[in-house]
N, C-alpha and C positions, 0 to 999 in steps of 0.2 A: 498671739502673733498668728500671721497666715502670709502663705505666699499667694500671689495672683498673676494674672496673666489677659492679655487684652481678648476681647471676643473680636474675630475675625470675620470680614466677609468675603466672597469668591467662589471660583469654581472648585469642587472638589468630586472625587471618581471613587468607585468602590473597587476596589482592585483585588483579583486574587490570584496566587501563583502555585504553579500545580507541578511536581515533579514526574518527570517521564523520560521515555526513550525514544531517539530514532529508529525509522525503520525505512527500508528500500520501498520504494512506490510500486515495484513489480520484480519478482524475482523467476528466474528460469534455470530449470536444472536441464543441464544437458546430459543426455543418455542416449547409447546407441541402441538401435534396435536389434542388431544380431550380436550373437557372442564372439569373442575373438579375442587375439593377444593384442595390445596397442602397440605400434609401431611408432608413432610420433603423436604428440601432442603440441599441437602449433601454438596455442597462447599459454601464457599464465596469469599470475593473481596480479591486479591492477592494469592489465592489458585493456585495451576500448575494443570491443568486437562487432562488428557491422551484422546487421540482419541476413541471414543467409549464408554467412561466412562459415568455410570448413575449419573446425577448431581441433579436430583429432583423427588419425587415420587407424583403422586396424589391419591385419595381417588378411590380405584377401587372397591367397592361392587356393584354396579351397572352393571359395564362390568363383575364381575365373575359371575352374575345373568345372563348374555346376554349369555354367553358361556353354562352355564348351561342349557339355554333355548335351545341353536341351538344344543347342544349334544342331547337332548331329541327329537327334531323334527327329528335328523340325524336318531334316533332308530326307531321312528315310519315310516320315509320314508322306510328305510332298511326293516320293517318288510311289510309294502305294496309292496314293491319290491318282497319278499320272495313267498307271498300272489299270486301276479301276475303270478311269474312262476310257481306256482304251476296250476293257472287254466288254463295256456296256455298247460301244460303237459297234463291236463286231455282233454283239447279242442283237442290237437292233435290226443291222442289216440281216443277219439269219431270220429273224423274224418277218422282216418284210419280205424276203425272198419266198419264204415257206409259205406265206400269206397269198403272194402271186400265183405260186406254183398249186397250191389248193384250188384257188379260182378258176383255175384251166384245167383243172381236174388230175394234175400229175401228182401231186402230193396226197397223202391220207391225212386224215383227221386226227389221226394219233400223232403224226409229225407235225402238225401245227399245234397240238396241244402241249408237246413237248418241247417248242422253240417258245412258247409264250412264260412258263416258268421260268426259264433259264434267264429272259429280260429282265422279269421282275427282280431275280435274285441278283443280276448284275446292277441292277438300280440301287438294292438296299447295299451292295457291298459299297458302291459309289459314296453314299451318304456316310457310310460309317467309315470311310477314307476321309471325307472331308469333314468329319467330327474329330479323327484323330490328329488333321492337320491343325484343326482350331485350340484342339488340346495340348500340343506339343508348341503352337505358338506363344498359347499361355503360359505354360511350364517355361519356355526360353524367357518371356516377359517378368517372370516371377523371380527368375535366376539372375536378370539384370539388376533388376530392384534390389534384390540383396546385395548384388555386388556393390550397389552404389551405397548402401546403408554402412559400407565398411570406411566411407568416407563422411563423417559424422559433421554435423552442421549446426548452426545454432539457429534454428528458425523459429523466433518467438512470433505472436502476432499483436499487433496494437503497438502505443506507445511510440518512444524514440528508435531511431534507425540504429543509432550506436547504443549500447551498454558497457557494462565494466566487469570484468573477472573479478568476484569476490573470493570463491574458493576453487583450489583443485584437489581432486580426490583421489587421482592415480599417477602413476610416472609410468615412462615406456619399458616394456616390457611385461607388464602385468597382464593376465586374462583376465577379461572382464566378462560378465552375463549380459544377458538382454536387459534392458532398461536399469543396470546398475550405474549410478550417478559418477559421472567425470568430472562436470565443472559446475559451479554456480555462477549465473551472470545477472546482475543487478542493475537497475535503472536507478540512477542518484539524481536526475534532475527532471522533476523536483522531488524533493525527500518529503518523507511522511513523520512527523511527530506525534506520537500517542503519550493520552495520559488518561488517568483515570480519576473521576470525581464521586462525590457524595450527592444525595438526594438533595442536600441544603443548597448546593451550587447548582444542580443539572437543571433545574428551571430557569435558570438566567443564562443558559447557553444557547446558540441557536447557529446555524450554519452561516458562512459570512462573516462572522465577528472577527477581527481583526487581535492577532495575539503577538506579542513581543516575547522573543526567546533569547535565552543566555545558555552557554555552554562553559566546562570547566577548561576546553580545550583553547578557545578564544575568549577569555574572560572581559577584556576590553571592547568586544563588540557585540551587538545586538543584530538578532535578525528578525523579521517581519514575516508570520505566518498567516493562515486563514483557516478557518475551522471549516471543514468539507463534511465531516458525518459525524453524526452522535447515533450510539447504540440504542435501540428501541428498550432495551432489557439492561436489568443491573445484574451482576455476578452475585448469584447466591452464597458466595464463601466471603465476599468482600463489601459486599452491598454497593458497589462502585459499577459507574458504566463507563465505558470505553470511548474516549474523544479522539477525533483522527483530525488533524490539521495540516495544511501542505505548506511547505516551504520552499521559494525559490533557491537553486543550489547550482548556480550555473558554473561555479568554477570547482564544485564536488569536494569543498573543503569539509561540510558535514559528512559523517558518515555513519551508517548503520550502526545500532549500539551504542553510540553515545547519550550520556545524560543529558538532559536538558531542564532548564524551570522557565515555563511557561506563565506569563502573566498575561489575565484577561480583565478587561476592565468590563465589569458587571452591571454598573449603573453609574452614570453623570448627573451632576446639577451644575449649570452654569452661575448661578448666582444663590449661594448658601449662606447661613450663618453657623459659624465654624468655633469651636471652643477646644480647648485641650482634653483628650479622654480623662486625666484626671480630674477635671472640675465635675465630672458626672457623679452626684452622688444619691443615694436610695433613702427615702425617708418613708414608710408607712406604705412600703410596697409601691413606691412612685419615684422617678427620676426627676432630680431636677439639678439646679447649679445654683450657687450663692453669688450674687452681682454686688459688687463692691459699691460703696455709694460714692457721689461724686467729690467729697472731703476726705474719703479713705478711712472713715473712722467706723462704719457699721456696714452690715450684710443686710441684703433682702433676698429671701427663697422667692425663685421662681421655677414653676414647673415646667418641664421640657419633654418633648419626644424626641427620643434620638433618631438619626436616620443614617447616613451613610457613613462609614468609617474609613479613614486612609490613613495608615500609619498610628500616630499617636493625636491623631484629629479626628473630632467626629462633627457631623452635622446635626444640628437642634433646631426645633421649631418651638414656638413658645410667644408671650407677651413680656414686654421690657427687657429684652436681650441685648444691652448695649453696654458700652465701659469694659469694665476689668470683671472677672471672676475669680474666686478662689481656687487655688489648684493644689495647696498643701495646707492640713489644719482645718477643713471644712466637717469634720467629723465630731469635733469639739462646739460648733456654733450653731446658733437657730437662727430662725426669722427674726432680725432686729439686732442680734449681738456685735456689742461692739469688740472692734478690732483694732490691731495695729500691723503695720507691716513695715518689719524690721528690715528688709532691703532700703526703701525708702528712708526709713530712720537713719539707718548707715551712712548712706548717699549724704543726706544732710549735715549728718555731723561731720562727715568728712569736708564738705564745703566751708563748713564754719572752722575748721580747725585751718585750713588752708587760707582762710580772710585772716585771722588772728596772727598767724604767721607772718604773712605780709607786714 
C-alpha cells in the first residue's frame, strides 16, 4: 500500500526568508559646541525637524559679556590705531621739514639723523596698531560665533530636508559640556532593513533584487524593498555577511528597531516538472522517484536531478516523469514492485456501497 500524488508542471521559485531588523537611513546627533546650562529644548520625541532649525538654547549671559568685552577691546585698538596714524603724520612732516632745512644749510646732519629713526619708529607703531585692530576684530568675531553656538541647530548634510526626533537626552536646567548629545534625529523615509546571510545564500544575492518584507507590527501587510548594499566581508564570529535593503516608508509606519522577515527570490523557473518533496527517494547514493503505472498496480524507478525547492514542492529533471509519484511507502518498494492505493480502493468501495444502497 502506498500514497500517491500527481506530477505537476508550471512555474516554481526558490525563496529564502531571513530575519533581521530595521535601521534608520541616517542618524544625526545634535550636540552643542560650547558648555552651558540648557535653558530650553524646543523639540521633543517624534517631532519633525527641518534642516537648520534651532532645537535648543543654552544660557548665554557669559557669552554676551564676552562679546561686549571684545567690542570694547576693538574700540581701544581702533583708538590706538588712530593715534598711531597721527603720530606717523607728525613724524613724516618733521622729517620733511628737517630734510628741507638740511638742504638750505640751516639744520645739521645730526638733527636729520634723529628725525629719520623717529619716522621709522612711528611707521612700526602704526603696523602694530593695525595688527591689534585685526586681532580685536578676530576676537569679536570669535565671541559672536560662540554666542551663536548657544542657539543649538540641527544642521545635517544630505538626505531629506525634514527628519524626526528619535531620542532626547537632556532636560531644561541641566548643564552640558561641549559635544554632549542633546537629541538624536533620524531619517525614516526610506528606511533600511538589515539581515545577515550565510555563504550558501550569499552568492545568489545581488544589488537591485526585490525583497518582500513582513513585520509583527503589521502582520497583514507586505512591504517591498530593494537590496542596495552587500557587505564584501563575512563576520568572523558568525560567518555571515550584512545585507542592506531600502524600503519606502512615506507614512513613517516602519520604525528603526522593528524585527522583519525578508523573503528573497533566489531563482525562478517558468516551466518546470514539480513533485512533492516527500516523493524524493535515495537509492545507492542517487535520487529518484517511483512513477505509478497507468493502471495503478505497479511502480517504476526514475532517477532524477533535484532543482529548486519551494515549500514542500521540488523541481526535478529526468526521463519519463509524468502521471503520479509515490509519496508514502516508497521505502518498501523497488522498480517494478506491485502496489495498491488504499485511498482509491476506499473511494471505489464507497461508490459501490452507495450504488447498492440505492
